N, C-alpha and C positions, 0 to 999 in steps of 0.2 A: 483369428484365422490360423489354422494349423496346417500341417502337412496333409496331403491327401489321405483319406481313410477309405473305408469301404462304402461310404455314403455316396450315392451317385449325384446328389445335389444338396447344397445347403444355402440358406439365405442368411446373409449377415446384415443386420439392421444398421441404420445410419449412425446410431450411437456407438455401436461396436466398430464400424468403419472409422469413425472419427477418433475413437479411443486408441485403436491400433496405430493410426497415422500419428496422432499427437505423442503417443508413447515412443514412437520411433524417431521423433523430431523434437527432443527435449529443449534444444537451444533456439527453437523458433516459437513464434506466437501460436497459441493453440487455435486450431481451425474450429469454427463453429458450424460450418456448412460443408457438405460434400460437393466441392467445386471440382472442375476438371483437373486441377493440380493434384488433388487428393485421389481422384479416380485413376489418373495415369499412374501414380505411384503404387496404388493398391493393385492394379492390374499386373504391373511388373513383379511385385512380391508374390502374388497368387501363382503366376506362371513359374517363378523360381521354386515354389513349394510343390509344384506338380499338378496344379489344376489345369484341366484341358481347355475350359472355356468359361468366360464370365461375362456378365452384362449387368449394367446398372439400371435400376428402375427407381426413379426418384433418387433418394439418398441411400437406398439399400442395394446390396450387391448379391447377385445370384451366381454361385460357383458351381460348375458342373464337372464331373469326372466321368469320362467315357470309359467305363470299366472294360478291360480287355478280358476276353474269355480264354 
């Protein structure tokens, strides 16, 4: 997951979501599933990086950027 770019929408698959979470929590046991704890943390980080909206579908996350004209 990176800072907002010019893409209005990206999909982050479950492996990537888990990879980002686990990399950011090296002193914890690696998560194997995208559970609410992972989703909540991912949402906070996405907003901090400037994403306007996100939703989870299964283990993947859809990030949306409402581009201002």
